[in-house]
N, C-alpha and C positions, 0 to 999 in steps of 0.2 A: 730611392726605389727599395731600399731595404727596409725602411718603416713602414711601407704598404704592406709589404709580405708579412710583417710580423704582427700587424693590428688585425688583418684580416681573419686568421685564424681564431683569434679571440671573439670578434664579432659573430663569427659564425657558430661558435661553441655557445655563445650567450643566446642566439636565435634558438638553438637546439634545446638548450635549456628552458628557454621560455615555452617552446612546445610541449615539452613532457611537462610542464606545470600546468598549461594550458588544458592538455589532455587529461591530465588526474581531476582538474577542477571540474571539466565539463562532464565527466562520468561521475563524479560525485554529486553534482547538481541533478543529473538525470536519476540515480539513485535516490536521492534525497526528496525528489518529486513523487517518488512510488512508496519510500519507506516511512514518511512522516505521517502520511494517513493511517498506514497500518499500525505504527506507533500509538497514535491517539485514539482510533476507534478499534478496541479490543475487548472481547469478552471479560465480564466481572472487573471492569474498570470502571471509576468515574469519568466522565467525560464532561467539559465545559462546552457552553454555547460557542465560544470563539474558537475553541479547539475543533469542534464539530466543522464551523463555517470554512476555517483554513482547510481541513481535511476535504471537504468537497469541491472546494475551488482548487486545490492541488490536484485532486481526482479528475475532475473535468479537463484541465489543462495536460495531465501526465502523458497522454498518447501523443500529443504534439511535440511535448517538451523533449520527451525519451527518444522520438524520432530525428528531432534534430540534432540532440547530444550525441547519439549513435553515429549519426552521418558525419558530424565533424570529429569524432571519435575515431572514425574509420579512415577519413581523410589524412588525420595527424598520424595514425599509426602505419599508413601507407607511406608517407614522406619520411617519417622517422625509421623504417624499417632498414633501409640500406646503411644508416648511420650507426643503427643498435649492432655492434661487431661482437659483442659478448653473449653467450648463451642466455644469461639471466635478463639481459635487457629484453632480449627477444621474448622470452617467456613472459616477461612483464608486460610487454606491449600486448601479447594474446591473452594475458589473464585480464588486462583492464578492459581489453575489447569486448572478451566475453562478458564480464560483469557490464558494461553498457549495453550490450544485446539482450542480457538476461533482464535488466530494468525495462527494456524496450518491450520484451515479451510480456514481463509480470503487468505493466501498465494496461495491457489489453485483457487481463484476467480479471473475474469477478472475485477478487479475494476474499470480499466480505461474506460472499455466499458460503465461501470455506469455513470462515468463522462461526457465522450464524445459520446454521442449517435449519429452514423452517419446519416446525413440527406440524405434519399433515395428519397425522392419524391418532389425535390426541384422546387419552382415555379420560372418562369423567367419572366422578362419584357423588353421589349424594353427601350433602351437608353432614348427615349424621354418620356416614361411612368415611367421611375425609379424616381419619386420624393422623394423616402426615402432615396435616396443615394445623399449625398453634394458632391461638386464638390472636396471638401478637402478629402474625404474619401479615405483611401487606399484600393486598391482592388487586388485581386489575379488574374491574366488575365491569359487565355490559348487561345492559336490558334492553330487550326490542320485543315488541308484541307480546308482553306478558311473560316473556322467559327471561330469566336472569342466571347468568353464569359468572364464576369468578375464578380467576388465574392466578394462583400464587405468584409473586414477581421471584421469590426464591427459585421455584421451579422454572421460571421464564428466563433467567440469567443467561443459560447458554444457548438456548432457540433464538430469542428475543422476537419471535414471530410464531403465531399460532392461527392456522386458518381454520374456521370454524363456520357452524350454521347454528345462528342463533335467531329464535323466533321465525324461523323460516327464510331468513335472509343470510346469504353467504357474508362473512366479517373476515376480516385479518385484524387480529389484536396483536401489538408490538409493544415493546418495552425496550 
């Protein structure tokens, strides 16, 4: 009988330790699904085709994944709460749960719009008056119905999107 009682607390301790590890990994997975696209798609940084594909796949799954990870994290936190006797363990439980819930909230935000604000009221200049554009600047050029415009890429770098009317047709130029 004595052997049963001495082995049982060690097994319970291992189960709780595993629950803590799973809690941290689940919240990190939910956070990664949200933060990887933010890291890859950012203003003024080059992006690869593979990076963009990964970002959009993660972005499309982020709402579902973060909802599941938050639910699992909440269940684990509720189960671990009575065993977290020290204040710092309870604080860690609350902090990790808040991080999980924030990633769930963030997955439902259009953070790309925060980074890339469309330029809706663009000001234009004739070529002869465009002293801000150097002859070596790359431009995004559009010609429609006899009207031509050029958007300097250097100036599009922040907005990435310009809404305009060229040749009487509404367009969206993006870079």
